[in-house]
C-alpha positions in Angstrom: 91.9 16.2 -4.1 91.1 16.7 -7.5 89.4 15.5 -10.9 92.9 13.9 -11.9 93.3 12.4 -8.9 89.8 10.5 -8.8 90.1 9.4 -12.4 93.5 7.6 -11.9 91.8 6.0 -8.7 88.9 4.6 -10.6 90.9 3.7 -13.8 93.3 1.1 -11.5 90.0 0.1 -9.7 88.6 -1.1 -13.2 91.9 -2.7 -14.5 93.8 -3.3 -11.6 97.3 -1.9 -12.6 98.4 1.3 -12.6 100.1 0.4 -16.3 97.0 -0.5 -17.9 95.4 2.7 -15.9 97.6 4.8 -17.8 97.1 3.5 -21.2 93.5 3.9 -20.5 94.0 7.6 -19.3 96.7 8.3 -22.2 99.0 9.8 -19.7 102.4 8.2 -18.3 102.1 5.7 -15.7 104.2 7.7 -12.8 101.6 10.1 -12.9 99.1 7.3 -12.3 100.9 6.3 -9.1 101.7 9.8 -8.0 98.2 10.7 -8.6 96.9 8.0 -5.9 99.8 8.5 -3.8 99.3 12.1 -3.1 95.2 11.0 -2.4 96.7 8.2 0.2 98.7 10.9 2.1 95.9 13.3 1.9 93.3 10.7 3.5 96.1 8.9 5.4 95.1 5.4 4.2 96.1 3.0 1.7 93.6 3.0 -1.0 95.0 0.1 -2.9 97.1 -3.3 -1.6 99.5 -3.8 -3.9 100.1 -7.8 -4.8 102.1 -9.7 -7.1 99.3 -10.0 -9.9 98.2 -6.6 -9.6 96.3 -3.8 -7.1 93.4 -4.5 -5.2 91.0 -2.2 -3.3 91.3 -1.7 0.3 88.0 -1.2 2.2 88.8 2.5 2.4 89.7 2.2 -1.3 86.1 0.5 -2.1 84.3 3.5 0.0 86.5 6.5 -2.1 85.6 4.6 -5.5 82.0 4.8 -4.9 81.9 8.1 -3.7 84.5 9.4 -6.5 82.1 7.7 -9.4 79.3 9.7 -8.2 81.1 12.9 -8.0 82.3 12.4 -11.5 79.0 11.3 -12.8 77.6 14.5 -11.2 80.4 17.0 -12.9 79.9 15.1 -16.4 75.8 16.3 -15.9 76.6 19.6 -15.1 79.2 19.9 -17.9 76.1 18.8 -20.2 73.4 20.9 -18.6 75.6 24.2 -18.9 77.2 23.5 -22.2 75.5 26.2 -24.9 73.1 24.1 -26.9 74.5 23.9 -30.3 71.3 22.3 -32.3 71.6 18.9 -31.3 71.3 17.2 -28.3 74.7 15.4 -27.1 75.8 13.8 -23.9 74.1 10.6 -22.3 70.9 10.1 -21.1 70.6 7.8 -17.8 67.4 5.8 -17.7 66.2 3.1 -15.5 63.3 0.2 -16.8 61.8 -2.5 -15.4 62.3 -5.8 -16.9 58.9 -6.1 -17.7 58.6 -3.0 -19.8 61.8 -3.9 -21.7 60.4 -5.8 -24.7 57.8 -3.4 -25.5 60.3 -0.1 -25.1 64.3 -1.0 -25.2 64.4 -0.9 -29.0 61.9 1.5 -30.1 63.3 4.0 -27.5 66.6 3.8 -28.7 65.8 4.3 -32.4 63.7 7.3 -31.9 66.3 9.1 -29.7 69.0 8.2 -32.1 66.9 9.2 -35.3 66.2 12.8 -33.8 69.6 13.3 -32.0 72.4 10.7 -33.2 75.2 12.4 -30.9 73.2 11.5 -27.8 73.9 8.4 -25.8 71.3 6.2 -23.7 72.5 4.1 -21.1 69.6 1.7 -20.2 69.6 0.2 -16.4 67.5 -2.6 -15.9 66.2 -3.7 -12.5 63.5 -4.5 -10.6 61.8 -1.4 -8.9 63.5 -1.8 -5.6 66.8 -1.7 -7.3 65.9 1.3 -9.4 64.8 3.1 -6.2 68.1 2.7 -4.7 69.8 3.7 -8.3 68.0 6.8 -8.3 68.5 8.0 -4.8 72.2 7.1 -5.4 72.4 8.7 -8.4 72.9 5.9 -10.6 70.1 6.6 -12.9 68.6 10.0 -13.5 64.9 8.8 -14.3 63.2 5.4 -13.8 60.2 3.6 -14.2 58.6 1.9 -11.0 55.9 0.6 -9.7 53.4 2.4 -7.1 55.4 4.6 -6.0 54.6 7.9 -4.2 56.1 11.3 -4.3 58.3 12.2 -1.5 60.5 15.1 -0.7 63.0 13.4 -2.3 61.2 11.8 -5.3 59.4 13.6 -7.8 56.6 11.0 -9.7 54.5 11.3 -12.4 51.4 8.4 -12.9 51.4 7.1 -16.2 49.6 4.2 -16.6 47.6 1.2 -14.9 48.5 -2.3 -16.1 46.4 -5.3 -15.8 47.8 -8.5 -14.1 47.9 -11.8 -15.9 47.9 -15.7 -14.4 50.8 -16.9 -16.7 51.2 -20.9 -17.0 52.7 -23.1 -19.5 51.1 -23.8 -23.3 47.8 -24.9 -22.9 47.2 -24.6 -18.6 44.6 -21.7 -19.2 41.5 -21.5 -21.5 41.8 -18.5 -24.2 39.8 -15.7 -23.8 38.4 -16.7 -20.2 39.2 -14.3 -16.8 40.5 -15.7 -13.8 40.0 -15.3 -10.2 42.4 -14.7 -7.3 40.7 -17.7 -5.7 42.5 -19.8 -8.6 45.6 -19.1 -7.2 44.9 -21.1 -4.1 45.9 -24.4 -5.1 48.7 -23.7 -7.8 52.6 -23.5 -7.2 53.6 -20.2 -7.9 57.0 -18.8 -9.0 57.3 -15.5 -7.8 60.2 -12.6 -7.4 62.1 -12.6 -4.2 60.5 -10.6 -1.7 59.9 -7.6 -1.1 59.4 -7.0 -5.1 56.4 -5.0 -5.6 54.6 -7.6 -7.5 55.1 -10.1 -4.9 53.5 -7.7 -2.3 50.5 -7.3 -4.9 50.1 -11.0 -5.2 50.2 -12.0 -1.6 48.1 -9.0 -0.2 45.4 -10.4 -3.0 45.6 -13.8 -1.6 45.4 -12.3 2.2 42.5 -10.6 1.5 40.9 -13.9 -0.1 41.7 -15.7 3.0 44.6 -18.2 2.0 48.8 -17.9 1.8 49.9 -18.5 -1.7 51.9 -21.3 -2.2 55.5 -20.3 -3.5 57.3 -23.2 -5.3 60.2 -21.3 -6.3 61.9 -17.7 -5.9 63.9 -16.1 -8.3 64.9 -12.3 -9.3 65.4 -13.1 -12.7 62.3 -12.4 -15.1 64.0 -14.6 -17.9 64.3 -17.3 -15.2 60.8 -16.9 -14.1 59.3 -17.3 -17.4 61.6 -20.6 -18.4 60.6 -22.4 -15.4 57.0 -21.5 -15.8 57.2 -22.5 -19.5 58.8 -26.1 -18.7 55.7 -26.5 -16.2 57.4 -26.1 -13.0 54.5 -23.9 -11.6 52.3 -20.5 -12.7 53.3 -16.8 -12.0 51.7 -13.5 -12.1 52.9 -10.9 -14.5 51.6 -7.9 -16.6 51.2 -9.0 -20.5 53.9 -6.7 -21.6 56.4 -8.9 -19.9 55.3 -12.1 -21.8 53.8 -10.8 -24.8 56.1 -12.4 -27.3 55.8 -16.2 -25.7 52.1 -15.8 -25.8 51.9 -15.0 -29.4 54.5 -17.6 -30.0 52.3 -20.1 -28.0 55.0 -20.8 -25.5 53.2 -19.3 -22.0 49.5 -19.1 -21.7 47.9 -16.1 -19.8 44.3 -15.0 -18.7 43.9 -11.4 -16.8 43.2 -12.0 -13.3 39.8 -10.1 -12.0 37.5 -10.3 -9.2 39.2 -8.5 -7.4 41.0 -7.1 -10.3 45.0 -7.4 -9.9 46.8 -4.1 -11.6 49.7 -1.8 -10.5 50.8 1.3 -11.6 53.8 2.4 -13.6 55.0 5.9 -12.9 57.9 8.1 -13.7 60.1 9.0 -11.0 63.4 11.3 -10.6 65.2 12.4 -7.7 63.8 15.9 -6.6 67.1 17.3 -5.4 68.9 16.7 -8.7 68.0 18.6 -11.9 67.8 16.5 -15.5 70.4 17.0 -18.2 68.8 17.7 -21.4 69.9 14.5 -22.5 67.7 12.7 -19.9 65.3 15.4 -20.2 64.5 14.7 -24.0 64.7 10.9 -23.5 62.5 11.0 -21.0 60.3 12.9 -22.9 60.2 10.4 -25.8 60.1 7.4 -23.2 56.5 8.6 -22.0 55.2 9.5 -25.5 56.3 5.8 -26.8 54.6 4.6 -23.7 51.5 6.7 -24.4 51.2 6.0 -27.9 51.6 1.8 -27.4 48.5 2.1 -24.9 46.3 4.1 -27.3 47.3 2.0 -30.5 46.2 -1.0 -28.3 49.8 -2.9 -28.6 50.1 -2.8 -24.4 47.4 -5.2 -23.8 45.7 -4.5 -20.6 47.4 -1.1 -19.9 45.3 2.1 -19.5 46.6 5.2 -19.9 46.0 7.9 -16.9 48.6 10.5 -17.4 47.6 13.9 -18.5 
């Protein structure tokens, strides 16, 4: 099994055709077919089902594609790490962002990184904390922002900031400038992420301490859907202000911090302890942390408190 064979496998899996894979790889079609045939002979299984309309992965093929993609990613990272530096940083930084932070961070992070190192590519994978943790463990992202995650033998964690959580409702449903209490959630229909999302756990724990169970009107794994349903009057939700700053400024949503007890969560920067970061990702991660600190200290991240040294 070699790199050319794995690339051929992945190209056919992506295109569904040996001919299209050959065009993608810029080699002749018989060479692509030979690479796959050698893989099948070595493993003793069929990797594709040859159908009239193309080539479809078998169960064995899907397994090999998953591991093959990770292997090629690791080789790419190793090449970027050991390649002699020539001034400008190149390669691709693979970073995981939480949906609630994208509005504040994504565009400015890309602009800053590209201004300093135009040859550096950025891949931003957006997902809830549970998904990001899985992607970190699988090697699909190199660093990620997570909520309230503790360090472990396989995970290095740097706490960055504490973020106040807000009760969010339709325009005009909350009094501007007034704080809310957890008790206010008792009789409200709530639109929350699916369990066991971290924010859902925070809300349910706070309600349990107050002696009641929240009324979940709708569950969704989409932040955009969550905000849209609230704006249209289907219920309320709990989110950090960073997730709804634009909608609150435009008067589409109303928000008030939840206090007594104070609802907050901690954002950390995490990466797998078993993998060294590429120079590209190390640089981009440092720029991400600097950007977050600047936003907090300048007051551009309402409800956030910087805690990192």
